[in-house]
C-alpha positions in Angstrom: -26.5 -4.1 -5.0 -26.9 -5.4 -8.4 -29.7 -6.6 -9.8 -30.4 -9.5 -12.6 -34.0 -9.8 -14.1 -34.4 -13.4 -14.6 -37.5 -13.5 -17.9 -40.2 -16.2 -17.1 -41.3 -17.8 -20.4 -45.4 -18.0 -21.0 -47.1 -21.5 -21.2 -50.6 -22.5 -22.8 -52.5 -23.5 -19.5 -55.3 -24.6 -21.5 -53.1 -27.8 -22.2 -52.5 -28.6 -18.7 -54.1 -30.1 -16.3 -55.8 -28.2 -13.1 -53.3 -29.5 -10.7 -50.5 -28.8 -13.0 -51.7 -25.1 -13.5 -52.0 -24.8 -9.8 -48.4 -26.1 -8.8 -47.1 -23.6 -12.0 -48.7 -20.8 -10.2 -47.5 -21.5 -6.8 -43.9 -22.1 -8.2 -44.2 -18.9 -9.8 -45.2 -16.9 -6.7 -42.7 -18.9 -4.7 -40.0 -18.2 -6.9 -37.9 -15.2 -7.0 -38.4 -13.0 -10.2 -35.7 -10.8 -9.5 -32.3 -12.6 -8.3 -29.6 -10.7 -6.6 -26.3 -10.7 -8.6 -23.5 -11.2 -6.3 -20.5 -8.3 -6.9 -17.2 -10.1 -8.2 -14.4 -8.6 -6.0 -12.2 -11.8 -6.9 -9.6 -9.7 -8.9 -7.8 -8.2 -6.4 -5.7 -6.0 -9.4 -8.8 -4.1 -10.7 -10.0 -3.1 -7.0 -8.9 -0.4 -4.1 -9.6 -1.5 -0.6 -10.7 1.2 1.7 -10.7 0.6 5.4 -12.7 3.1 7.9 -10.7 4.7 10.2 -12.9 3.9 13.3 -15.4 1.5 12.0 -15.2 -2.2 11.2 -15.9 -1.8 7.4 -13.9 -2.0 4.3 -15.1 -0.4 1.5 -14.1 -2.2 -1.8 -13.7 0.4 -5.2 -13.9 -1.0 -8.9 -10.8 1.0 -10.6 -12.6 0.4 -14.0 -16.0 2.5 -12.6 -14.3 4.7 -10.1 -17.1 3.4 -7.5 -17.7 1.6 -4.5 -19.2 -1.6 -5.8 -19.4 -4.0 -2.1 -18.5 -3.0 1.5 -16.8 -5.8 3.7 -17.9 -6.0 7.2 -14.8 -7.2 9.6 -15.1 -8.7 12.5 -12.3 -6.7 14.1 -11.1 -2.9 13.1 -8.7 -2.8 10.0 -5.6 -1.1 11.2 -3.5 -2.1 8.1 -5.1 -4.0 4.8 -2.6 -5.6 2.0 -4.3 -7.9 -0.8 -2.2 -10.3 -3.0 -2.5 -9.2 -6.4 -2.6 -12.9 -7.9 -4.7 -14.5 -5.6 -8.3 -13.6 -3.8 -7.0 -12.7 -0.7 -7.4 -9.9 1.6 -5.8 -9.7 5.0 -5.8 -7.1 7.7 -4.4 -6.6 11.5 -5.4 -5.2 14.2 -3.0 -3.7 16.7 -5.3 -3.8 19.7 -5.9 -7.5 19.8 -2.4 -8.4 18.1 -4.6 -10.5 15.2 -3.8 -11.1 11.6 -7.4 -11.8 9.9 -7.6 -13.5 6.3 -10.7 -12.5 4.2 -11.6 -14.8 1.2 -12.4 -12.3 -1.4 -13.9 -15.2 -3.9 -16.2 -16.6 -1.0 -16.6 -13.2 0.4 -15.9 -14.2 4.0 -13.2 -14.3 7.1 -11.5 -17.5 6.9 -9.0 -17.5 9.2 -7.7 -15.5 12.4 -4.3 -15.6 13.9 -3.1 -14.3 17.1 0.6 -12.6 17.3 3.2 -12.6 20.0 3.7 -8.7 18.8 1.7 -5.7 17.7 1.3 -5.6 13.9 2.0 -1.5 13.8 3.7 -2.0 10.4 2.8 -4.3 7.8 4.4 -4.7 4.5 3.9 -7.2 1.6 6.6 -8.9 -0.5 8.0 -8.5 -4.0 6.2 -11.7 -4.9 2.9 -10.9 -3.2 2.8 -14.2 -0.9 5.0 -13.2 2.6 3.8 -10.6 5.0 6.5 -8.8 7.4 4.7 -7.7 10.3 7.0 -5.6 13.0 6.7 -3.1 15.5 8.8 0.1 16.1 7.8 0.2 19.7 8.0 -3.0 21.5 10.0 -4.8 18.8 9.6 -8.1 17.5 9.2 -9.5 13.8 6.2 -11.6 12.3 6.5 -13.5 8.6 3.6 -14.5 7.5 2.7 -16.8 4.4 -0.4 -15.5 3.0 -1.3 -18.3 0.6 -1.1 -20.4 3.6 -2.4 -18.5 6.0 0.2 -19.1 8.5 3.0 -17.9 10.4 6.3 -19.1 9.0 8.2 -17.9 11.7 8.3 -15.0 14.8 11.2 -13.3 16.1 10.0 -11.7 19.5 13.5 -10.6 20.4 13.9 -8.8 16.9 15.0 -5.1 17.3 12.0 -1.8 16.9 11.7 -0.9 13.8 9.2 0.3 10.9 8.8 -0.7 7.6 10.8 -3.5 6.7 12.3 -4.1 3.2 12.2 -7.7 1.1 15.2 -7.7 -1.3 14.2 -9.4 -4.8 16.2 -12.6 -4.1 12.8 -13.9 -1.7 15.3 -14.4 1.2 16.5 -11.2 2.6 14.6 -8.7 4.6 16.3 -5.1 5.3 15.2 -3.3 8.3 16.6 -0.1 10.3 17.7 -0.1 13.9 17.9 3.4 15.5 19.3 1.6 18.9 22.9 0.8 17.2 22.6 3.4 14.3 22.5 0.7 11.5 20.8 -1.1 8.7 19.7 -4.8 9.5 19.8 -7.2 7.4 17.7 -10.4 8.1 18.2 -13.9 6.5 14.7 -15.9 6.4 16.5 -19.3 5.9 18.2 -19.0 8.7 16.5 -16.4 11.0 19.8 -15.0 11.2 20.3 -11.2 11.3 23.3 -9.2 10.4 24.0 -5.2 11.0 25.8 -2.9 9.1 26.5 0.7 10.8 25.2 3.7 9.2 26.6 6.0 12.3 29.1 6.5 15.5 26.2 7.7 17.2 23.2 5.4 18.2 19.8 6.5 19.0 19.7 8.9 15.9 16.2 8.8 14.2 16.6 6.8 10.7 13.8 6.1 7.9 12.5 2.8 6.8 14.8 1.5 4.1 14.2 1.6 0.4 16.3 -0.5 -2.6 17.0 0.3 -6.1 15.2 -2.0 -8.6 17.7 -4.8 -8.9 18.5 -5.2 -5.3 21.9 -3.6 -5.4 21.3 -0.5 -3.4 19.8 0.5 -0.4 18.6 3.7 0.9 18.4 5.3 4.5 17.6 8.6 5.4 19.3 9.8 8.8 16.9 12.5 9.7 18.9 13.7 12.5 22.1 14.3 10.4 19.9 15.7 7.2 21.8 12.6 5.2 20.8 9.7 2.7 23.1 6.8 2.6 23.5 4.5 0.1 24.7 1.4 1.0 26.0 -1.5 -1.3 24.3 -4.4 -0.7 26.9 -6.9 -1.8 29.8 -5.2 -0.2 27.8 -3.9 3.0 29.2 -0.3 3.0 28.0 3.0 2.6 29.0 3.4 -1.4 27.2 7.0 -1.0 26.1 9.9 1.0 23.8 12.7 0.1 23.4 15.9 2.2 19.7 16.6 1.6 18.4 18.9 4.2 17.3 19.1 8.1 14.5 16.3 7.6 14.9 14.0 4.8 11.9 11.7 4.1 12.0 8.3 3.2 13.9 7.9 -0.5 12.1 6.4 -3.2 13.0 5.1 -6.6 11.1 5.4 -9.4 9.4 2.5 -11.1 11.6 2.4 -14.6 14.7 2.0 -11.9 16.3 5.5 -13.2 16.1 8.2 -10.4 16.4 8.2 -6.8 14.0 10.9 -5.4 15.2 12.3 -2.1 12.9 14.9 -0.3 13.5 17.6 2.6 10.2 17.9 4.9 11.7 21.0 6.2 12.6 23.0 3.1 10.6 21.2 0.5 13.7 20.4 -1.5 13.5 17.6 -4.1 17.0 16.2 -4.8 16.8 13.7 -8.0 19.7 11.6 -8.7 20.3 9.1 -11.6 21.2 5.9 -10.0 23.7 4.4 -12.6 26.2 6.7 -12.2 24.7 8.8 -9.1 25.1 12.2 -10.5 22.7 15.0 -9.8 19.6 15.5 -12.6 17.5 17.9 -10.7 17.5 20.0 -7.5 13.8 21.8 -7.2 11.7 22.9 -4.5 8.3 22.5 -3.1 6.6 24.1 -0.4 7.2 22.3 3.4 6.4 19.2 4.1 6.5 17.1 1.1 7.1 13.6 2.0 5.0 11.6 -0.4 5.4 10.6 -4.2 3.4 8.8 -6.8 5.5 8.5 -10.3 3.8 8.2 -13.4 4.7 6.5 -16.8 8.1 6.4 -17.9 9.3 8.5 -14.4 7.9 11.3 -16.4 4.9 12.7 -14.6 4.9 12.5 -10.8 2.6 13.5 -7.8 4.4 15.1 -4.8 2.1 15.5 -1.8 2.8 16.1 1.8 1.1 14.1 5.4 1.1 17.2 6.9 -0.9 19.6 4.7 -3.3 19.9 2.0 -0.8 20.9 -0.9 -0.1 18.7 -4.5 1.8 19.1 -7.2 2.4 17.4 -10.5 6.0 17.6 -11.4 7.1 17.3 -14.9 10.5 15.2 -14.8 11.6 16.0 -18.0 10.8 20.0 -17.9 12.1 19.9 -14.3 9.2 21.8 -13.1 5.6 21.7 -11.5 3.2 21.9 -14.1 0.0 22.0 -12.1 -0.6 22.1 -8.4 -3.5 22.8 -6.0 -5.2 21.6 -2.5 -6.8 18.4 -1.1 -9.9 18.9 0.6 -7.8 17.2 3.5 -4.5 16.1 4.8 -3.5 12.8 3.0 -3.3 9.6 4.6 -1.4 7.9 1.8 -0.7 7.6 -2.2 -0.2 4.8 -4.2 0.6 4.7 -8.2 -1.7 2.9 -10.4 0.3 -0.3 -12.0 0.1 1.5 -15.5 1.2 4.7 -14.0 -1.3 6.5 -15.5 -3.2 7.5 -12.1 -2.6 7.8 -8.6 -5.0 7.6 -5.8 -5.1 9.3 -2.4 -6.5 8.5 0.8 -7.9 10.6 3.6 -8.0 9.8 7.2 -10.4 13.1 7.8 -12.9 12.8 4.5 -14.8 10.2 3.5 -13.2 10.3 0.0 -10.8 9.0 -2.0 -8.7 11.2 -4.4 -8.1 10.3 -8.2 -5.4 12.2 -9.7 -4.8 11.5 -13.5 -1.2 12.4 -14.1 -1.1 12.5 -17.6 -4.6 15.2 -18.0 -3.5 16.9 -14.8 -7.1 16.3 -13.4 -8.6 15.6 -9.6 -11.7 13.7 -8.8 -13.3 12.4 -5.5 -14.8 9.0 -4.9 -17.1 9.0 -1.7 -15.6 6.0 0.4 -16.3 5.0 4.0 -17.9 6.7 6.6 -15.7 8.5 8.6 -12.5 8.7 6.7 -9.9 6.6 6.1 -7.5 4.6 8.4 -5.8 2.3 5.7 -6.2 1.9 2.1 -4.0 -0.2 -0.4 -4.9 -1.2 -4.1 -4.2 -4.6 -5.9 -1.5 -3.7 -7.7 0.6 -0.6 -7.8 3.9 0.7 -9.3 4.7 1.8 -6.0 7.9 -0.1 -5.7 11.0 -0.7 -3.6 9.4 0.7 -0.4 
């Protein structure tokens, strides 16, 4: 906790009466000479939030100072964390109790708890930072939360089981994968009706969560069973392209500049890069096995590739089309987020009470101590991770 010293001026007590002098004496000893200055955590864009994997706490890290500046004690364990970038609102969910908790970053207190009809196993913030999509890939169901109003906009308990949903930039449509029917679904939030587009003739195949192009024109889904990645035209609702990626394709990723589509095969370590304008192959590269996560640097140049299955990391130069630096983290990553300016990537670990800071332009790696037992969830106020 930061301390601010309050300087006390001196008086000529010879000019005061004895009663006044006595009053001044007691005022000085009863007042606080040092006042504790409250830490300001009201601007999420300057902060990272890391939830402990087992304890009820969230550490707040200053992205400028690169250190923990505040610890939030939560009433429940934070299984997922999202923050609204343009308002001092943090939201965390607890799967076991089926609840959503709102925390006011300005007042530094929990302000509301909502009970949900489903288990919040997957939580996604929309492109505006105002709405939160909650889904359950085990029992099904979907809930749309309005973050600013701190309320449930609507709930669909008969929604199919699915992982992370995908918000369209039109703020109306929400895409999801439906493995049971082998299709890509679209939820119209105005009518609360769903429409499904067939991806495969064989229901029950493993499908990734969807991704999209910057403009929302194309939706991408990986079929883990067949090793393909589908590109759907969002307007015609048909498959526009199919890419043969490998035995176990990861969720596709669109770069922040909107130029490239990254498709990774976890089984072989292959990275297939396609230019989205003409869907032409740009590069076909190779890492070690397991790569399934990426943070992209400025101008789609320096990219960090890593795996949730092992400790290896790679800085990949998208112009040279080659790995220029690599190494091992101290633990297996939980997830990765890119800074808004694309200069830095942040990596959290479930098995290490630290967060990694990777300078993409200098190719350096540092660690920040955070949490007591490792990370269970983390986020930053403003990230360049888009279209996911």
